[in-house]
LOGU-311421 format. One record per atom (N, C-alpha, C): x, y, z; atom name. Coordinates in nm, 2 decimals, decimal comma. Last residue first. Layout:
+--------+--------+--------+------+
!     xx !     yy !     zz ! atom !
+--------+--------+--------+------+
!      X !      Y !      Z !   CA !
...
+--------+--------+--------+------+
//
This chain:
+--------+--------+--------+------+
!     xx !     yy !     zz ! atom !
+--------+--------+--------+------+
!  10,60 !  12,62 !   6,36 !    N !
!  10,62 !  12,47 !   6,39 !   CA !
!  10,51 !  12,42 !   6,35 !    C !
!  10,55 !  12,87 !   6,32 !    N !
!  10,61 !  12,82 !   6,24 !   CA !
!  10,62 !  12,66 !   6,24 !    C !
!  10,47 !  12,97 !   6,55 !    N !
!  10,38 !  12,93 !   6,45 !   CA !
!  10,43 !  12,89 !   6,33 !    C !
!  10,68 !  13,04 !   6,74 !    N !
!  10,54 !  12,93 !   6,76 !   CA !
!  10,48 !  12,91 !   6,64 !    C !
!  10,88 !  13,17 !   6,62 !    N !
!  10,90 !  13,03 !   6,68 !   CA !
!  10,78 !  12,91 !   6,68 !    C !
!  10,76 !  13,42 !   6,55 !    N !
!  10,78 !  13,35 !   6,46 !   CA !
!  10,81 !  13,21 !   6,50 !    C !
!  10,66 !  13,45 !   6,82 !    N !
!  10,55 !  13,43 !   6,76 !   CA !
!  10,64 !  13,35 !   6,63 !    C !
!  10,88 !  13,54 !   6,96 !    N !
!  10,82 !  13,44 !   7,03 !   CA !
!  10,73 !  13,38 !   6,90 !    C !
!  10,97 !  13,75 !   6,74 !    N !
!  11,06 !  13,61 !   6,79 !   CA !
!  10,97 !  13,49 !   6,84 !    C !
!  10,75 !  13,93 !   6,83 !    N !
!  10,78 !  13,88 !   6,71 !   CA !
!  10,86 !  13,77 !   6,68 !    C !
!  10,78 !  13,99 !   7,08 !    N !
!  10,67 !  13,90 !   7,05 !   CA !
!  10,69 !  13,85 !   6,86 !    C !
!  11,06 !  14,15 !   7,08 !    N !
!  11,04 !  13,97 !   7,18 !   CA !
!  10,93 !  13,90 !   7,10 !    C !
!  10,96 !  14,34 !   6,93 !    N !
!  11,09 !  14,26 !   6,90 !   CA !
!  11,08 !  14,12 !   6,94 !    C !
!  10,78 !  14,48 !   7,13 !    N !
!  10,77 !  14,44 !   6,97 !   CA !
!  10,80 !  14,33 !   6,91 !    C !
!  10,91 !  14,48 !   7,35 !    N !
!  10,81 !  14,42 !   7,33 !   CA !
!  10,77 !  14,39 !   7,22 !    C !
!  11,11 !  14,73 !   7,26 !    N !
!  11,16 !  14,60 !   7,31 !   CA !
!  11,05 !  14,50 !   7,30 !    C !
!  10,89 !  14,94 !   7,19 !    N !
!  10,97 !  14,86 !   7,06 !   CA !
!  11,04 !  14,73 !   7,11 !    C !
!  10,78 !  14,92 !   7,39 !    N !
!  10,72 !  14,93 !   7,32 !   CA !
!  10,76 !  14,84 !   7,22 !    C !
!  11,00 !  15,04 !   7,52 !    N !
!  10,95 !  14,97 !   7,59 !   CA !
!  10,90 !  14,87 !   7,53 !    C !
!  11,01 !  15,30 !   7,39 !    N !
!  11,16 !  15,20 !   7,38 !   CA !
!  11,07 !  15,05 !   7,43 !    C !
!  10,77 !  15,41 !   7,47 !    N !
!  10,82 !  15,38 !   7,32 !   CA !
!  10,95 !  15,28 !   7,31 !    C !
!  10,68 !  15,34 !   7,80 !    N !
!  10,75 !  15,42 !   7,68 !   CA !
!  10,75 !  15,34 !   7,58 !    C !
!  10,34 !  15,29 !   7,86 !    N !
!  10,47 !  15,27 !   7,91 !   CA !
!  10,55 !  15,36 !   7,80 !    C !
!  10,09 !  15,27 !   7,85 !    N !
!  10,11 !  15,36 !   7,99 !   CA !
!  10,27 !  15,32 !   8,01 !    C !
!   9,91 !  15,16 !   7,66 !    N !
!   9,98 !  15,06 !   7,77 !   CA !
!  10,02 !  15,12 !   7,87 !    C !
!   9,85 !  15,42 !   7,53 !    N !
!   9,76 !  15,28 !   7,55 !   CA !
!   9,79 !  15,23 !   7,68 !    C !
!  10,13 !  15,48 !   7,44 !    N !
!  10,02 !  15,58 !   7,52 !   CA !
!   9,89 !  15,49 !   7,58 !    C !
!  10,25 !  15,26 !   7,32 !    N !
!  10,31 !  15,35 !   7,43 !   CA !
!  10,14 !  15,40 !   7,52 !    C !
!  10,10 !  15,32 !   7,05 !    N !
!  10,07 !  15,17 !   7,20 !   CA !
!  10,10 !  15,20 !   7,32 !    C !
!  10,15 !  15,55 !   6,98 !    N !
!  10,02 !  15,51 !   7,03 !   CA !
!  10,01 !  15,39 !   7,12 !    C !
!  10,43 !  15,45 !   6,91 !    N !
!  10,39 !  15,58 !   7,04 !   CA !
!  10,25 !  15,56 !   7,06 !    C !
!  10,38 !  15,29 !   6,72 !    N !
!  10,46 !  15,26 !   6,83 !   CA !
!  10,41 !  15,35 !   6,97 !    C !
!  10,07 !  15,28 !   6,56 !    N !
!  10,21 !  15,31 !   6,57 !   CA !
!  10,22 !  15,28 !   6,71 !    C !
!   9,79 !  15,07 !   6,52 !    N !
!   9,88 !  15,17 !   6,59 !   CA !
!   9,99 !  15,18 !   6,56 !    C !
!   9,63 !  14,87 !   6,41 !    N !
!   9,71 !  14,94 !   6,30 !   CA !
!   9,77 !  15,07 !   6,39 !    C !
!   9,49 !  14,70 !   6,54 !    N !
!   9,45 !  14,83 !   6,54 !   CA !
!   9,51 !  14,92 !   6,45 !    C !
!   9,61 !  14,47 !   6,46 !    N !
!   9,45 !  14,46 !   6,44 !   CA !
!   9,40 !  14,63 !   6,46 !    C !
!   9,87 !  14,50 !   6,52 !    N !
!   9,82 !  14,41 !   6,37 !   CA !
!   9,65 !  14,45 !   6,35 !    C !
!   9,90 !  14,65 !   6,73 !    N !
!  10,00 !  14,68 !   6,62 !   CA !
!   9,90 !  14,60 !   6,46 !    C !
!   9,74 !  14,55 !   6,94 !    N !
!   9,74 !  14,67 !   6,92 !   CA !
!   9,77 !  14,70 !   6,76 !    C !
!   9,83 !  14,29 !   6,93 !    N !
!   9,71 !  14,28 !   6,89 !   CA !
!   9,70 !  14,45 !   6,82 !    C !
!  10,10 !  14,32 !   7,02 !    N !
!  10,09 !  14,23 !   6,90 !   CA !
!   9,94 !  14,28 !   6,82 !    C !
!  10,06 !  14,46 !   7,28 !    N !
!  10,15 !  14,53 !   7,17 !   CA !
!  10,10 !  14,46 !   7,00 !    C !
!   9,97 !  14,23 !   7,40 !    N !
!   9,91 !  14,34 !   7,39 !   CA !
!   9,96 !  14,44 !   7,25 !    C !
!  10,18 !  14,03 !   7,42 !    N !
!  10,05 !  14,02 !   7,32 !   CA !
!   9,97 !  14,12 !   7,30 !    C !
!  10,33 !  14,24 !   7,57 !    N !
!  10,40 !  14,18 !   7,45 !   CA !
!  10,27 !  14,13 !   7,36 !    C !
!  10,18 !  14,22 !   7,81 !    N !
!  10,20 !  14,32 !   7,74 !   CA !
!  10,26 !  14,28 !   7,61 !    C !
!  10,15 !  13,92 !   7,89 !    N !
!  10,06 !  14,00 !   7,84 !   CA !
!  10,06 !  14,13 !   7,79 !    C !
!  10,37 !  13,68 !   7,88 !    N !
!  10,38 !  13,80 !   7,84 !   CA !
!  10,25 !  13,92 !   7,81 !    C !
!  10,22 !  13,43 !   7,88 !    N !
!  10,37 !  13,40 !   7,96 !   CA !
!  10,40 !  13,56 !   7,97 !    C !
!   9,97 !  13,49 !   7,82 !    N !
!   9,98 !  13,40 !   7,96 !   CA !
!  10,15 !  13,42 !   8,01 !    C !
!  10,01 !  13,58 !   7,56 !    N !
!   9,94 !  13,65 !   7,71 !   CA !
!  10,00 !  13,58 !   7,83 !    C !
!  10,10 !  13,36 !   7,44 !    N !
!  10,19 !  13,45 !   7,47 !   CA !
!  10,14 !  13,52 !   7,56 !    C !
!   9,86 !  13,19 !   7,43 !    N !
!   9,98 !  13,15 !   7,51 !   CA !
!  10,08 !  13,24 !   7,50 !    C !
!   9,72 !  13,39 !   7,29 !    N !
!   9,68 !  13,37 !   7,41 !   CA !
!   9,78 !  13,29 !   7,48 !    C !
!   9,87 !  13,39 !   7,02 !    N !
!   9,85 !  13,52 !   7,11 !   CA !
!   9,82 !  13,47 !   7,25 !    C !
!   9,83 !  13,13 !   6,96 !    N !
!   9,97 !  13,18 !   6,99 !   CA !
!   9,94 !  13,29 !   7,07 !    C !
!   9,53 !  13,15 !   6,89 !    N !
!   9,60 !  13,02 !   7,02 !   CA !
!   9,73 !  13,08 !   7,08 !    C !
!   9,53 !  13,34 !   6,71 !    N !
!   9,46 !  13,33 !   6,85 !   CA !
!   9,53 !  13,25 !   6,97 !    C !
!   9,66 !  13,19 !   6,53 !    N !
!   9,73 !  13,31 !   6,55 !   CA !
!   9,67 !  13,33 !   6,71 !    C !
!   9,49 !  12,95 !   6,44 !    N !
!   9,63 !  12,92 !   6,50 !   CA !
!   9,69 !  13,08 !   6,58 !    C !
!   9,26 !  13,10 !   6,40 !    N !
!   9,26 !  13,03 !   6,53 !   CA !
!   9,40 !  12,99 !   6,55 !    C !
!   9,36 !  13,25 !   6,17 !    N !
!   9,31 !  13,32 !   6,30 !   CA !
!   9,30 !  13,23 !   6,40 !    C !
!   9,63 !  13,08 !   6,00 !    N !
!   9,49 !  13,02 !   5,99 !   CA !
!   9,46 !  13,15 !   6,14 !    C !
!   9,81 !  13,25 !   5,74 !    N !
!   9,82 !  13,20 !   5,88 !   CA !
!   9,64 !  13,19 !   5,92 !    C !
!  10,00 !  13,24 !   5,48 !    N !
!   9,89 !  13,28 !   5,53 !   CA !
!   9,83 !  13,19 !   5,63 !    C !
!  10,37 !  13,23 !   5,51 !    N !
!  10,24 !  13,18 !   5,45 !   CA !
!  10,14 !  13,23 !   5,56 !    C !
!  10,53 !  13,34 !   5,69 !    N !
!  10,60 !  13,33 !   5,58 !   CA !
!  10,44 !  13,31 !   5,51 !    C !
!  10,42 !  13,49 !   6,00 !    N !
!  10,48 !  13,36 !   5,94 !   CA !
!  10,48 !  13,39 !   5,78 !    C !
!  10,35 !  13,75 !   6,08 !    N !
!  10,39 !  13,68 !   6,17 !   CA !
!  10,44 !  13,54 !   6,10 !    C !
!  10,57 !  13,97 !   5,90 !    N !
!  10,42 !  13,89 !   5,87 !   CA !
!  10,47 !  13,79 !   5,97 !    C !
!  10,71 !  14,29 !   5,86 !    N !
!  10,65 !  14,19 !   5,89 !   CA !
!  10,57 !  14,14 !   5,90 !    C !
!  10,69 !  14,57 !   5,80 !    N !
!  10,76 !  14,49 !   5,70 !   CA !
!  10,78 !  14,37 !   5,75 !    C !
!  10,55 !  14,70 !   6,00 !    N !
!  10,70 !  14,72 !   5,98 !   CA !
!  10,77 !  14,62 !   5,90 !    C !
!  10,32 !  14,46 !   5,90 !    N !
!  10,35 !  14,56 !   6,02 !   CA !
!  10,49 !  14,55 !   6,03 !    C !
!  10,10 !  14,32 !   5,68 !    N !
!  10,25 !  14,33 !   5,70 !   CA !
!  10,23 !  14,47 !   5,83 !    C !
!   9,81 !  14,20 !   5,79 !    N !
!   9,88 !  14,26 !   5,68 !   CA !
!  10,00 !  14,27 !   5,76 !    C !
!   9,68 !  13,84 !   5,86 !    N !
!   9,69 !  13,96 !   5,91 !   CA !
!   9,81 !  14,05 !   5,78 !    C !
!   9,42 !  13,64 !   5,69 !    N !
!   9,55 !  13,68 !   5,72 !   CA !
!   9,58 !  13,80 !   5,75 !    C !
!   9,23 !  13,41 !   5,79 !    N !
!   9,24 !  13,55 !   5,77 !   CA !
!   9,36 !  13,56 !   5,82 !    C !
!   9,02 !  13,13 !   5,70 !    N !
!   9,16 !  13,16 !   5,67 !   CA !
!   9,14 !  13,32 !   5,68 !    C !
!   8,81 !  12,88 !   5,80 !    N !
!   8,80 !  13,02 !   5,75 !   CA !
!   8,95 !  13,05 !   5,79 !    C !
!   8,91 !  12,52 !   5,74 !    N !
!   8,85 !  12,65 !   5,82 !   CA !
!   8,87 !  12,77 !   5,76 !    C !
!   8,78 !  12,28 !   5,57 !    N !
!   8,85 !  12,37 !   5,58 !   CA !
!   8,83 !  12,48 !   5,67 !    C !
!   8,62 !  12,04 !   5,82 !    N !
!   8,66 !  12,06 !   5,70 !   CA !
!   8,73 !  12,19 !   5,71 !    C !
!   8,50 !  12,02 !   6,06 !    N !
!   8,61 !  11,96 !   6,05 !   CA !
!   8,68 !  12,01 !   5,93 !    C !
!   8,19 !  12,07 !   6,00 !    N !
!   8,23 !  11,98 !   6,09 !   CA !
!   8,38 !  11,94 !   6,05 !    C !
!   8,13 !  12,32 !   5,89 !    N !
!   8,20 !  12,24 !   5,81 !   CA !
!   8,20 !  12,10 !   5,87 !    C !
!   8,04 !  12,44 !   6,14 !    N !
!   7,91 !  12,42 !   6,02 !   CA !
!   8,01 !  12,33 !   5,93 !    C !
!   8,30 !  12,49 !   6,28 !    N !
!   8,18 !  12,39 !   6,31 !   CA !
!   8,09 !  12,34 !   6,26 !    C !
!   8,44 !  12,67 !   6,11 !    N !
!   8,47 !  12,52 !   6,13 !   CA !
!   8,39 !  12,43 !   6,16 !    C !
!   8,26 !  12,86 !   6,12 !    N !
!   8,27 !  12,82 !   5,98 !   CA !
!   8,35 !  12,66 !   6,03 !    C !
!   8,30 !  12,93 !   6,38 !    N !
!   8,16 !  12,89 !   6,32 !   CA !
!   8,15 !  12,86 !   6,18 !    C !
!   8,56 !  12,99 !   6,38 !    N !
!   8,53 !  12,87 !   6,50 !   CA !
!   8,36 !  12,84 !   6,43 !    C !
!   8,58 !  13,23 !   6,23 !    N !
!   8,64 !  13,09 !   6,19 !   CA !
!   8,58 !  12,98 !   6,25 !    C !
!   8,40 !  13,41 !   6,39 !    N !
!   8,38 !  13,36 !   6,24 !   CA !
!   8,45 !  13,26 !   6,20 !    C !
!   8,56 !  13,43 !   6,61 !    N !
!   8,39 !  13,34 !   6,64 !   CA !
!   8,36 !  13,30 !   6,48 !    C !
!   8,79 !  13,54 !   6,52 !    N !
!   8,82 !  13,41 !   6,56 !   CA !
!   8,66 !  13,37 !   6,59 !    C !
!   8,65 !  13,78 !   6,46 !    N !
!   8,74 !  13,70 !   6,35 !   CA !
!   8,72 !  13,53 !   6,40 !    C !
!   8,58 !  13,91 !   6,68 !    N !
!   8,47 !  13,86 !   6,60 !   CA !
!   8,54 !  13,77 !   6,49 !    C !
!   8,82 !  13,91 !   6,82 !    N !
!   8,72 !  13,83 !   6,85 !   CA !
!   8,61 !  13,77 !   6,73 !    C !
!   8,94 !  14,14 !   6,66 !    N !
!   8,98 !  14,00 !   6,69 !   CA !
!   8,90 !  13,88 !   6,70 !    C !
!   8,80 !  14,30 !   6,72 !    N !
!   8,76 !  14,30 !   6,58 !   CA !
!   8,80 !  14,15 !   6,58 !    C !
!   8,84 !  14,41 !   6,99 !    N !
!   8,69 !  14,30 !   6,97 !   CA !
!   8,71 !  14,25 !   6,81 !    C !
!   9,09 !  14,47 !   6,98 !    N !
!   9,05 !  14,33 !   7,06 !   CA !
!   8,92 !  14,30 !   7,00 !    C !
!   9,02 !  14,71 !   6,83 !    N !
!   9,13 !  14,62 !   6,78 !   CA !
!   9,09 !  14,44 !   6,84 !    C !
!   8,85 !  14,85 !   6,99 !    N !
!   8,81 !  14,78 !   6,85 !   CA !
!   8,92 !  14,63 !   6,79 !    C !
!   9,01 !  14,90 !   7,22 !    N !
!   8,90 !  14,79 !   7,23 !   CA !
!   8,84 !  14,75 !   7,08 !    C !
!   9,21 !  15,07 !   7,05 !    N !
!   9,28 !  14,94 !   7,14 !   CA !
!   9,15 !  14,84 !   7,16 !    C !
!   9,05 !  15,28 !   6,99 !    N !
!   9,11 !  15,19 !   6,89 !   CA !
!   9,14 !  15,07 !   6,94 !    C !
!   9,00 !  15,36 !   7,25 !    N !
!   8,89 !  15,32 !   7,18 !   CA !
!   8,93 !  15,21 !   7,04 !    C !
!   9,25 !  15,44 !   7,31 !    N !
!   9,20 !  15,32 !   7,41 !   CA !
!   9,07 !  15,26 !   7,30 !    C !
!   9,27 !  15,66 !   7,12 !    N !
!   9,37 !  15,54 !   7,13 !   CA !
!   9,34 !  15,46 !   7,22 !    C !
!   9,09 !  15,83 !   7,20 !    N !
!   9,11 !  15,77 !   7,06 !   CA !
!   9,16 !  15,63 !   7,10 !    C !
!   9,00 !  15,74 !   7,52 !    N !
!   9,03 !  15,84 !   7,44 !   CA !
!   9,07 !  15,76 !   7,32 !    C !
!   8,83 !  15,60 !   7,72 !    N !
!   8,93 !  15,71 !   7,77 !   CA !
!   8,97 !  15,80 !   7,66 !    C !
!   8,53 !  15,43 !   7,72 !    N !
!   8,65 !  15,46 !   7,62 !   CA !
!   8,70 !  15,59 !   7,69 !    C !
!   8,41 !  15,21 !   7,91 !    N !
!   8,45 !  15,37 !   7,93 !   CA !
!   8,55 !  15,40 !   7,86 !    C !
!   8,15 !  15,03 !   7,86 !    N !
!   8,27 !  15,02 !   7,87 !   CA !
!   8,34 !  15,18 !   7,88 !    C !
!   7,90 !  15,02 !   7,87 !    N !
!   7,94 !  14,99 !   8,00 !   CA !
!   8,13 !  15,00 !   7,98 !    C !
!   7,75 !  15,01 !   7,65 !    N !
!   7,83 !  15,17 !   7,71 !   CA !
!   7,84 !  15,15 !   7,82 !    C !
!   7,76 !  14,88 !   7,35 !    N !
!   7,81 !  14,84 !   7,50 !   CA !
!   7,84 !  14,96 !   7,52 !    C !
!   7,71 !  14,96 !   7,11 !    N !
!   7,58 !  14,88 !   7,17 !   CA !
!   7,63 !  14,85 !   7,31 !    C !
!   7,94 !  15,02 !   7,00 !    N !
!   7,87 !  15,11 !   7,01 !   CA !
!   7,73 !  15,07 !   7,13 !    C !
!   8,07 !  14,78 !   6,96 !    N !
!   8,15 !  14,88 !   7,06 !   CA !
!   8,04 !  15,01 !   7,11 !    C !
!   7,89 !  14,57 !   6,86 !    N !
!   7,96 !  14,52 !   7,00 !   CA !
!   8,02 !  14,68 !   7,06 !    C !
!   7,85 !  14,72 !   6,62 !    N !
!   7,73 !  14,69 !   6,71 !   CA !
!   7,80 !  14,66 !   6,82 !    C !
!   8,07 !  14,77 !   6,52 !    N !
!   8,00 !  14,87 !   6,57 !   CA !
!   7,90 !  14,83 !   6,64 !    C !
!   8,14 !  14,51 !   6,43 !    N !
!   8,21 !  14,58 !   6,53 !   CA !
!   8,14 !  14,69 !   6,58 !    C !
!   7,95 !  14,46 !   6,23 !    N !
!   7,96 !  14,37 !   6,35 !   CA !
!   8,02 !  14,42 !   6,48 !    C !
!   8,05 !  14,63 !   6,04 !    N !
!   7,92 !  14,65 !   6,12 !   CA !
!   7,89 !  14,61 !   6,25 !    C !
!   8,28 !  14,54 !   6,01 !    N !
!   8,25 !  14,71 !   6,07 !   CA !
!   8,14 !  14,67 !   6,12 !    C !
!   8,24 !  14,32 !   5,86 !    N !
!   8,31 !  14,32 !   6,00 !   CA !
!   8,30 !  14,43 !   6,07 !    C !
!   8,10 !  14,40 !   5,68 !    N !
!   8,03 !  14,30 !   5,74 !   CA !
!   8,07 !  14,32 !   5,89 !    C !
!   8,29 !  14,53 !   5,51 !    N !
!   8,20 !  14,62 !   5,58 !   CA !
!   8,10 !  14,53 !   5,68 !    C !
!   8,45 !  14,33 !   5,46 !    N !
!   8,51 !  14,47 !   5,55 !   CA !
!   8,38 !  14,54 !   5,62 !    C !
!   8,33 !  14,02 !   5,47 !    N !
!   8,36 !  14,15 !   5,39 !   CA !
!   8,39 !  14,26 !   5,48 !    C !
!   8,32 !  13,69 !   5,46 !    N !
!   8,31 !  13,80 !   5,54 !   CA !
!   8,37 !  13,94 !   5,47 !    C !
!   8,38 !  13,50 !   5,29 !    N !
!   8,24 !  13,54 !   5,26 !   CA !
!   8,22 !  13,66 !   5,35 !    C !
!   8,61 !  13,44 !   5,01 !    N !
!   8,60 !  13,48 !   5,15 !   CA !
!   8,46 !  13,54 !   5,19 !    C !
!   8,69 !  13,43 !   4,76 !    N !
!   8,56 !  13,39 !   4,79 !   CA !
!   8,54 !  13,39 !   4,91 !    C !
!   8,96 !  13,48 !   4,76 !    N !
!   8,88 !  13,57 !   4,69 !   CA !
!   8,72 !  13,55 !   4,68 !    C !
!   9,11 !  13,48 !   5,05 !    N !
!   9,07 !  13,42 !   4,92 !   CA !
!   8,96 !  13,50 !   4,87 !    C !
!   9,30 !  13,80 !   5,20 !    N !
!   9,22 !  13,68 !   5,23 !   CA !
!   9,15 !  13,61 !   5,04 !    C !
!   9,45 !  13,98 !   5,19 !    N !
!   9,51 !  13,90 !   5,16 !   CA !
!   9,42 !  13,77 !   5,18 !    C !
!   9,24 !  14,18 !   5,34 !    N !
!   9,30 !  14,21 !   5,19 !   CA !
!   9,37 !  14,11 !   5,14 !    C !
!   9,15 !  14,16 !   5,60 !    N !
!   9,10 !  14,13 !   5,52 !   CA !
!   9,15 !  14,08 !   5,36 !    C !
!   9,27 !  14,39 !   5,73 !    N !
!   9,31 !  14,25 !   5,78 !   CA !
!   9,26 !  14,13 !   5,71 !    C !
!   9,25 !  14,59 !   5,57 !    N !
!   9,37 !  14,55 !   5,60 !   CA !
!   9,37 !  14,41 !   5,65 !    C !
!   8,96 !  14,64 !   5,61 !    N !
!   9,01 !  14,62 !   5,49 !   CA !
!   9,17 !  14,53 !   5,50 !    C !
!   8,94 !  14,69 !   5,89 !    N !
!   8,87 !  14,54 !   5,87 !   CA !
!   8,96 !  14,52 !   5,69 !    C !
!   9,08 !  14,93 !   5,90 !    N !
!   9,16 !  14,86 !   5,99 !   CA !
!   9,10 !  14,69 !   5,91 !    C !
!   8,91 !  15,08 !   5,73 !    N !
!   9,07 !  15,07 !   5,67 !   CA !
!   9,16 !  14,92 !   5,75 !    C !
!   8,71 !  15,07 !   5,86 !    N !
!   8,69 !  15,04 !   5,78 !   CA !
!   8,85 !  14,99 !   5,72 !    C !
!   8,78 !  15,24 !   6,06 !    N !
!   8,75 !  15,12 !   6,12 !   CA !
!   8,75 !  15,01 !   5,97 !    C !
!   8,81 !  15,49 !   5,93 !    N !
!   8,94 !  15,40 !   6,00 !   CA !
!   8,93 !  15,27 !   6,03 !    C !
!   8,55 !  15,51 !   5,90 !    N !
!   8,67 !  15,52 !   5,79 !   CA !
!   8,78 !  15,46 !   5,84 !    C !
!   8,42 !  15,55 !   6,14 !    N !
!   8,37 !  15,42 !   6,06 !   CA !
!   8,49 !  15,41 !   5,94 !    C !
!   8,45 !  15,75 !   6,32 !    N !
!   8,54 !  15,64 !   6,33 !   CA !
!   8,52 !  15,52 !   6,20 !    C !
!   8,27 !  15,94 !   6,25 !    N !
!   8,42 !  15,97 !   6,22 !   CA !
!   8,50 !  15,86 !   6,22 !    C !
!   8,02 !  15,88 !   6,30 !    N !
!   8,07 !  15,89 !   6,15 !   CA !
!   8,20 !  15,93 !   6,15 !    C !
!   8,05 !  15,81 !   6,57 !    N !
!   8,02 !  15,66 !   6,46 !   CA !
!   8,08 !  15,73 !   6,31 !    C !
!   8,05 !  16,08 !   6,66 !    N !
!   8,19 !  15,97 !   6,71 !   CA !
!   8,16 !  15,87 !   6,57 !    C !
!   7,84 !  16,14 !   6,59 !    N !
!   7,94 !  16,23 !   6,50 !   CA !
!   8,06 !  16,13 !   6,53 !    C !
!   7,67 !  15,99 !   6,75 !    N !
!   7,66 !  15,96 !   6,61 !   CA !
!   7,80 !  16,04 !   6,55 !    C !
!   7,77 !  16,07 !   7,01 !    N !
!   7,80 !  15,92 !   7,00 !   CA !
!   7,76 !  15,94 !   6,79 !    C !
!   7,66 !  16,33 !   7,03 !    N !
!   7,81 !  16,33 !   7,03 !   CA !
!   7,85 !  16,15 !   6,99 !    C !
!   7,43 !  16,27 !   7,03 !    N !
!   7,45 !  16,36 !   6,89 !   CA !
!   7,62 !  16,34 !   6,91 !    C !
!   7,37 !  16,19 !   7,29 !    N !
!   7,36 !  16,09 !   7,14 !   CA !
!   7,40 !  16,15 !   7,07 !    C !
!   7,52 !  16,22 !   7,57 !    N !
!   7,51 !  16,32 !   7,46 !   CA !
!   7,50 !  16,22 !   7,34 !    C !
!   7,63 !  16,09 !   7,82 !    N !
!   7,47 !  16,05 !   7,80 !   CA !
!   7,42 !  16,15 !   7,64 !    C !
!   7,87 !  16,10 !   7,86 !    N !
!   7,81 !  16,18 !   7,98 !   CA !
!   7,64 !  16,16 !   7,93 !    C !
!   7,98 !  15,99 !   7,67 !    N !
!   7,99 !  15,88 !   7,82 !   CA !
!   7,89 !  15,94 !   7,88 !    C !
!   7,97 !  16,16 !   7,50 !    N !
!   7,92 !  16,03 !   7,47 !   CA !
!   7,88 !  15,98 !   7,59 !    C !
!   8,17 !  16,32 !   7,59 !    N !
!   8,04 !  16,37 !   7,56 !   CA !
!   7,94 !  16,27 !   7,58 !    C !
!   8,39 !  16,12 !   7,54 !    N !
!   8,35 !  16,20 !   7,65 !   CA !
!   8,22 !  16,25 !   7,66 !    C !
!   8,42 !  16,13 !   7,25 !    N !
!   8,40 !  15,99 !   7,38 !   CA !
!   8,33 !  16,01 !   7,52 !    C !
!   8,44 !  16,37 !   7,18 !    N !
!   8,32 !  16,30 !   7,12 !   CA !
!   8,29 !  16,17 !   7,26 !    C !
!   8,70 !  16,41 !   7,29 !    N !
!   8,62 !  16,47 !   7,32 !   CA !
!   8,46 !  16,41 !   7,29 !    C !
!   8,84 !  16,20 !   7,15 !    N !
!   8,84 !  16,21 !   7,26 !   CA !
!   8,72 !  16,27 !   7,32 !    C !
!   8,77 !  16,31 !   6,85 !    N !
!   8,78 !  16,17 !   6,92 !   CA !
!   8,73 !  16,16 !   7,03 !    C !
!   8,96 !  16,55 !   6,91 !    N !
!   8,82 !  16,56 !   6,86 !   CA !
!   8,72 !  16,43 !   6,92 !    C !
!   9,20 !  16,44 !   6,94 !    N !
!   9,15 !  16,52 !   7,03 !   CA !
!   9,00 !  16,54 !   7,01 !    C !
!   9,25 !  16,33 !   6,71 !    N !
!   9,24 !  16,24 !   6,81 !   CA !
!   9,19 !  16,31 !   6,92 !    C !
!   9,20 !  16,55 !   6,49 !    N !
!   9,13 !  16,43 !   6,47 !   CA !
!   9,10 !  16,34 !   6,65 !    C !
!   9,22 !  16,88 !   6,68 !    N !
!   9,30 !  16,76 !   6,64 !   CA !
!   9,19 !  16,63 !   6,62 !    C !
!   9,09 !  17,19 !   6,65 !    N !
!   9,12 !  17,06 !   6,72 !   CA !
!   9,17 !  16,95 !   6,64 !    C !
+--------+--------+--------+------+
//
């Protein structure tokens, strides 16, 4: 059974109340979740206080503590993980800004996807969150494509499966979202 099929099976069994399936699922997804966290934090300044393990721990508390979410398959699980990781990073940045009363905000940069970064310099996670929220108001699907590509690290075909659209549509949305973000984050 493939990794994707195994994760999907464990999700279904866990949803049905099988605690052992939840444990196996947790063991299996920890490594990819850590890779996601490391990718998001790798370009951060050396003295950044949020570490990948802390980010994954908070993520797992939110993902595994919330059994009201009905994860459908591996792609859906990682899409929710990406969305949740984004929220954690935004909350962390806001808390740092509030703690310092307007001082330097916590910065979290995103890794390169397809050789592209949203901006040429490290971008503040709050500015990115604001831009993605504005994009979501104009084009929700394109904003989800960006979120799934950057935060979850999903490939175009996986994003297409999560969103229920064709890979061509994802490519088109990705191209449009990149152009939109470039114009809004560079100002």
